[in-house]
N, C-alpha and C positions, 0 to 999 in steps of 0.2 A: 504494500499500499504506501502510495506517495502522499504529498503535502494535500492540504484542502485547496478548492478552486477548481476551474475548469480549463483545460488547454488542449490543444491538438500539437502534436510533434511529428514534422515529417522525417520519417527516416529513411524513404526513399522516392525519386522523383521519374523516373526515365521508366520507357516503356521497350519491350524486346529484349535487350541487353543493356548493363550500365555502363554510361560513359565513363572514362577515367576517373577515379575520386567520387564517384557518384553509387547511388542503390537504384535499384529498381522498386516497384511499388512498396510502399509501407508507409504506415499512420499510426501514433499512439495517442490514443482520446483517453484523457484523464478528467474525473467527475468526482469531486470532493473525496478521493484518493483511490478511487475504483478505477483501474486500469485495462483497457480495450485495445488489442492490437488488430488493426483493419490491415489485413494483406501482410504478405511478408517475402518478396521476391528476394531475386539475386543481390547479395551482399548488404542486406537490411537487417539481419539479426546481430550484426555486430553494433550497429548504433542502437537497435532497441535494447540490448546489454548495457551499451553506456548511459542510455536514459533511465535505465530502471537499475541503479546500482543497489538498492537495497532489497533486490528481490527480483521476481520474475511477474510478468502482467498476471490479470485474473481471469483473462476470458480474451479468444481469438476469434475474427471471421474473415474466412477467405471466401471473394466474391466469385471465382471460379479458379479453374483447374490449372490455368497456363501457368508455366513455371516463373514468368517473371513476377508472378503473384503469391506463389504459394513455395518455390523451391527451399527458402530458409524457414520454413515451418519443421522441416526436417531437424535444422540447429537447434532450434527452440525445443522440441521435443528432446534430444540428447540431453540438454542444459536441464530440462525438468526431470528426465529420468536421473541423472547423476546427483543431482542435488535435491530437489523436493522428494521424490519417489524414494532415496535412498535414506531418507527418514521415515517416511509414510508412504509405504508401498503400495496403500490403496487409490493414494491420490492420483488425481488426472484433471487437466487442464480442459476447462471447456471450449471445445471448438465446433463453431456454426459454419457449414461450409458444404459445397456440392458431393454428391459421392464420389464423382471423377477425382475431386482432390483426394481423398484416401486413397484412390486405387494408384495414384501418381506417387504418395507418400509410401506406401506399403511398396512399390517397386525400388524405390530409392534405399528403403531400410524395412524390412520385412521383421527383424527381429532385434527388438522389441517391436512388436507391430503398434501402428499407430492407434489401434484401439485399446490397447493397453496403457497408453502414454495420454490420450485425450478422452475425454467425454463429449462424444461424437452427439451433433445436432443437425439435422438436414437444414439447411440454408431457407430452404422454400418455405419453410414454417416460423410464422412472426412468434415471438421469443419474447421472455423478460432474461434479460443479462444483466444480473446487479440491480444499479439503478435506471440503468436504460429499457426501454421499450423498443424491440427491433422490430422493423417492419420491412420484408424483403418486395422489393420490385422485378420482375423479369426484365431482361432487358436484351434488344439484340447483340448477339456477338458469336465469333468463330465457335465457342464453346456455351454450354449453359451458364449464363452469368445473371447474378441477382445484384442491382442497386441496393443499397441499404439505408435506412432513415433509423437513428437511434436519437430518442426522445427522452430527457430527464426532467426534472421541475426545472423551470428556466431555462431550457435549452434544447436545440435541434440540431443534428449534426446530420447531413445526407451526404453519401457516397456513391459514384456509378458504380466503380470497378471500371471495367471496359464496356464501350456502348457505341452503338451507332446512333441517331438523332431517332427519336422515340416520343411522343404524345406522354408517356408514363414519367419522362423525366421532369415535366411541370408538377405533376403529383410527388414526384419523390422528394422533390427540393422544395415543396410548398412552403414559405414563411421560414425556411430553415434559416439560423444561426449562420451555418456557414455550409455552403453547396462544395464539397470536392469533386470537381470534373473532370474527367479524360479531355484532353485534346492532343491528340496523339500526330493527326494529319496537319502539315502544311496546307495542303490545297484539298478540295472535295475529289474525288475521285469521278470518271466519267458519269454522266446521268444516266440511270438505270441499272447502274451496278448493285446487288445488295452494300447496305451500307451496317458495318460492325465498328467502326470506329469514327470519333468526330475531329472535325479543326475547333480551334480556339474561338471562332466566330460563332459555331453553332453551340459552344460551350455558354458562351454570352447570352446568344438568345434564349436557350432552354432556363437560363438562370433569371433571366427577365420574366420569362413565362412563369417561372415559379413564385416570384416575389421574393427571393432569397435574399438576406442583408448584403452577405460576403460571397464572394466567389475566389475558390481556391484552384489554379488550374495546375494540371498535374499530367502524370503519362507521357512526357515529351519523347519524341522519336529522337532519338542520340543525332547530334547536331543541329538540334534547333536552336533558331534565334528566339529565345523565350520572352524577351523585351518585344518584340515583334509581334509574339504572339499572345501577349497581354493586350497590347494596342489593339490588335484585333479582337479582342473580346470585348475592349470598352467600346466598339462603333454598338456592340448591341446591349451592353449592359451596363446602368448608370449607376450601381451599387462601386464598393469596392473592389479592385480585380487585384489579386495576389498570386503570386507565382511560386509554386513548390519549389525549394529550397532544401536540400539534404541539412536535418538540424534545427529548421526553422521553428520556433516555436511561436503559438500564436495563440493569446489569452482569450477566453471566450466570455 
């Protein structure tokens, strides 16, 4: 458990693979000492441990099974096994994820099996996670992906995972204090192609449709000009636009 107050810490901001010195998708949401990890892709675990020096998180949410969102859950599982379970063998870390995520983790490390490390819940089901009410929204992507809305008294944080444009984004981010939104593409694909990722301009559009208070752009393709991406989002969204940077801490 950490200090009182509410904050989001960026653990990783890249999509696909991490740029040098950066990590892939990962966020740490803290609310009055309760800590939830949202995704943990390549390289994000070491930053998580740096921000949880007094212990491990209280719960984990993984939006989908792509390794740039879940690979370092394996590292977290090892840390849990050799620290917490070493003293309390029956202890399992709550993990809300898609079934495919568990299959990926099992392929990386079958012993100990992920089900012995984690208390696994299907992310398709709404749930109570500590002080948070988790509401999932199925969003278009190459693999089953759920945007997640986490609400506690006085606070709502919404996170898309990876997604193409969808009217559900307006519901996911409705009046959120912080809307964490993927902005992978520099330009939209040719018209008529299936949409599984978004541009920063589209992220700004859906944040405006949702009436969110602040927009945090993330999941940048390596090499993206992030300043330019933020400017593009501002053409659609009149609220505060932020760019995810590793170790950035946002007070909520």
